[in-house]
Backbone as a ProteinNet text record, in pm:
[ID]
protein_1_A
[PRIMARY]
MFDKMKELMEMKKQADKIKRELDSVSVEATDIRGIKIVINGSQNVQSIEIDEALLVAGNKKRFEADLMRSVNTAIRKSQNLAAQKMKAVMPGFPGL
[TERTIARY]
7210.4	7107	7018.4	6992.6	6829.2	6795.5	6885.6	6816.2	6763.4	6818.4	6778.8	6574.9	6632.5	6479.9	6384.2	6433	6324	6248.9	6376.9	6299.2	6221.8	6259.7	6182.8	6010.3	6034.6	5894.5	5784.4	5853.5	5822.3	5734.1	5857.2	5783.2	5623.9	5608.7	5551.4	5359.8	5406.7	5314.5	5259.2	5335.4	5288	5203.7	5282.3	5214	5062.2	5092.9	4963.8	4843.1	4856.8	4809.6	4735.6	4813	4805	4662.6	4718.4	4580	4465.4	4464	4326	4285.5	4342	4274.3	4247.9	4334.6	4242.1	4170.9	4134.7	4057.8	3892.4	3892.3	3794.7	3768	3855.9	3839.5	3758.5	3710.5	3640.7	3650.5	3662	3676.5	3543.3	3523	3417.6	3460.6	3429.5	3442.2	3304.5	3240.7	3176.1	3216.1	3116.8	3114	3022.9	3035.1	2889.5	2815.5	2845.4	2685.9	2634.6	2649.4	2564.1	2615.2	2766.4	2846.4	2902.4	2834.2	2946.2	2993.2	3110	3216.6	3241.2	3175.3	3274.4	3428.6	3478.3	3645.6	3681.1	3754.8	3790.2	3950.6	4005.4	4157.3	4218.9	4192.6	4251	4207.7	4180.2	4139.9	3999.4	3919.6	3835.5	3684.4	3619.4	3503.2	3395	3379	3213.2	3062.6	3088.3	2940.4	2960	2855	2837.6	2707.1	2677.2	2521.8	2576.9	2429.1	2459.8	2325.9	2332.6	2210.4	2124.6	2024.7	1934.8	1914.4	1915.5	1962.9	2028.6	2163.9	2287.2	2249.6	2140.4	2061.6	2017.5	2012.3	1942.4	2027.4	1942	1986.9	2045.7	2185.7	2256	2338.4	2375.6	2475.5	2560.1	2590.3	2652.5	2831	2845.4	3027.1	3058.1	2945.4	2968.5	2977	2828.3	2835.9	2989.2	3019.7	3113.6	3286.1	3285.2	3395.7	3390.4	3258.8	3241	3260.7	3215.4	3230.5	3404.7	3475	3578.8	3654.6	3628.5	3706.1	3619.8	3555.3	3493	3583.6	3583.7	3676.2	3783.4	3873.9	4025	4057.9	3935.8	3967.1	3929	3868.3	3809.1	3948.3	4008.9	4113.9	4255.8	4265.7	4386.3	4332.7	4273.3	4196.5	4255.6	4227.4	4257.6	4399.2	4465.9	4584.2	4666.9	4617.3	4686.7	4671.4	4587.1	4508.6	4606	4647.7	4732.8	4877.9	4920.9	5015.3	5075.5	4943.9	4981.9	4988.9	4928.7	4884.6	5015.4	5083	5215.5	5345.7	5309.1	5417.6	5425.6	5257.9	5249.2	5375.7	5308.5	5325.4	5485.1	5539.3	5686.4	5722.4	5768.9	5833.4	6005.1	6017.1	6144.1	6191.9	6074.5	6068.1	6110.7	6214.2	6216.3	6087.1	6095.1	5970.5	5865.3	5857.4	5721.3	5731.3
2542.3	2655.1	2551.5	2462.6	2402.9	2318.1	2325.6	2263.6	2388.3	2467.5	2596.5	2602.3	2632.8	2662.9	2550.1	2454.3	2333.5	2311.8	2386.7	2382.5	2500.2	2619.6	2736.8	2683.2	2642.3	2581.5	2479.5	2357.1	2318.3	2417.8	2495.1	2592.8	2654.7	2720.5	2782.3	2699.9	2529.4	2486.6	2438	2417.6	2394.4	2575.3	2656.3	2766.4	2781.5	2741.1	2716.2	2622	2520.3	2439.8	2509.8	2540.9	2597	2716.1	2759.7	2896.4	2870.5	2764.3	2676.6	2589.6	2538.9	2473.9	2642.5	2730.5	2849.5	2890.5	2935.5	2945.9	2883.5	2724.3	2660	2637.2	2684.8	2675.8	2808	2781.5	2871.7	2903.9	3024.9	3017	3129.2	3137.9	3191.6	3274.2	3344.7	3460.3	3521.8	3479.2	3539.8	3591.3	3754.1	3831	3778.1	3787.1	3770	3875	3985.2	4088.3	4045.4	3941.6	3927.9	3953.1	3914.8	3988	3844.2	3811.7	3661.8	3710.7	3697.3	3673.5	3571.8	3533.1	3405.7	3469.4	3397.2	3489.9	3326.9	3332	3191.1	3221.6	3104.7	3114.7	3194.4	3277.9	3391.3	3542	3502.6	3653.4	3733.5	3675.2	3705.9	3686.6	3804.4	3811.4	3724.4	3634	3546.9	3623.5	3601.4	3704.8	3721.9	3814.8	3942.9	3940.2	3896.9	3857.2	3967.4	4034.1	4124.2	4098.1	4075.9	4100.5	4199	4179.9	4319.7	4411.2	4324.3	4409.7	4514.8	4468.6	4587.6	4708.5	4728.6	4802.6	4895.9	4980.6	5068.2	5216.6	5285.4	5455	5491.4	5572.8	5568.6	5487	5372.3	5285.1	5277.9	5364.2	5358.4	5361.1	5402.8	5372.9	5234.5	5213.3	5055.7	4970.4	4981.5	4884.2	4860.3	5016.9	5010.8	4916.6	4946.4	4922	4741.5	4696.5	4581.9	4520.7	4530.6	4497.4	4488	4603.5	4562.8	4463.3	4474.3	4394.1	4257.2	4219.5	4077.1	4064.8	4169.3	4145.7	4100.8	4163.4	4167.3	3999.8	4014.5	3841.2	3736.3	3753	3655.2	3660	3777.8	3795	3726.2	3728.4	3673.8	3478.7	3476.1	3310.2	3277.7	3350.2	3330.7	3315	3431.5	3425.1	3275.3	3261.9	3145.7	3015.6	2996	2867.7	2866.7	3003.3	3027.8	2953.8	3013.2	2973.4	2831.6	2750.7	2629.4	2535.2	2583.4	2518.2	2536.2	2621.2	2652.5	2530	2571.2	2530.4	2355.2	2306.3	2168.3	2102.1	2209	2174.1	2225.6	2300.5	2360.9	2347.1	2244.7	2289.8	2299.9	2368.8	2432.7	2563.7	2622.4	2759.2	2851.1	2958.5	3050	3187.1	3167	3305.5	3268.4	3112.3	3036.3	2934
-1951.7	-1978.6	-2013.9	-2103.3	-2090.9	-1985.4	-1920.4	-1771.2	-1662.8	-1677	-1584.5	-1686.6	-1848.3	-1899.9	-1881.7	-1877.2	-1893.4	-1691.5	-1595.9	-1476.3	-1455	-1530.8	-1523.8	-1573.9	-1715.9	-1788.8	-1699.7	-1585.2	-1509.4	-1380.5	-1325	-1217.1	-1302.9	-1393.6	-1484.8	-1449.3	-1518.8	-1512.4	-1396.9	-1301.4	-1127	-1125.7	-1128.7	-1111.1	-1147.2	-1283.3	-1380.4	-1303	-1284.3	-1213.1	-1043.7	-980.1	-874.1	-862.7	-995.1	-992.9	-1045.3	-1117.4	-1146.3	-1038.7	-945.5	-808.8	-717.8	-726.4	-660.4	-683.6	-815.5	-840.3	-850.2	-833.8	-724.9	-630.2	-563.7	-417.5	-359.9	-253.5	-194.6	-35.5	28.8	172.5	246.8	343.5	373.3	535	507.1	660.7	693.1	823.6	875.3	1008	1014.8	1112.4	1165.2	1355.7	1387.2	1369.9	1365.8	1341.2	1201.9	1108.4	990.4	873.9	879.1	714.2	668.9	576.5	555.7	385.2	383.6	262.5	186.3	95.8	12.5	-108.5	-67.2	-177.9	-218.7	-347.4	-392.8	-372.2	-376.5	-355.9	-449.8	-539	-600.4	-570.9	-461.9	-410.7	-512.5	-570.4	-605.1	-518.5	-494.6	-399.7	-504.9	-451.2	-532.8	-457.6	-345.8	-304.3	-151.5	-130.6	-6.3	27.9	174.3	234.1	382.7	375.5	474.3	566.4	668.1	748.8	741.2	737.1	717.7	821.6	945	1102.1	1048	1011	989.4	930	788.7	745.8	781.9	885.1	949.8	940.6	961.4	956.5	1049.9	1072.6	1189.9	1177.7	1091.6	1156.9	1028.5	978.1	848.8	853.4	956.3	1024.1	1077.6	1179.2	1196.9	1097.3	994.1	857.9	796.7	776.3	681.9	760.9	880.1	962.3	995.7	975	996.7	839.5	763.5	625.5	549.7	596.7	574.8	668	773.1	853.1	825.8	756	712.7	594.2	476.9	306.5	374.8	499.2	514.5	581.2	669.3	698.7	580.2	491	389	310.2	300.8	192.6	272.8	396.4	478	460.3	492.9	483.7	308.9	236.8	77.2	73.9	132.9	85.3	166.8	312.3	385.2	276.7	223.8	162.3	57.1	1.5	-180.8	-92.5	42	93.5	136.7	159.8	175.2	64.8	-33.5	-145.6	-263.4	-218.3	-284.6	-233.6	-84.8	-10	-4.4	-63.3	-98.1	-198.9	-313.2	-460.9	-474.9	-410.7	-434.7	-281.4	-225.9	-99	-150.3	-26.5	-2.1	-148.1	-179.9	-258.4	-203.3	-203.3	-145.1	-121.1	40.4	37.5	43.4	74.7	77.7	268.3
[MASK]
++++++++++++++++++++++++++++++++++++++++++++++++++++++++++++++++++++++++++++++++++++++++++++++++

């Protein structure tokens, strides 16, 4: 019983360590049309840069689609980074 609790406490400690590491790491997704998204490993958006050429009248639908694609790319990169860190710290953990 105590062995299981000790194991769970160790896993929580490792998970907290990974979260701190992910909070401090940033990934970047840059769209060829001029959108740059920086997101940390915990999937919090750090910054968004938009090329002024995209901010023209009549370009709303394309701009929205490009922005959504860039955000989703950044999130996927962040998720992949988190998965890699989890695998490194918790090898053999189910679901990784």
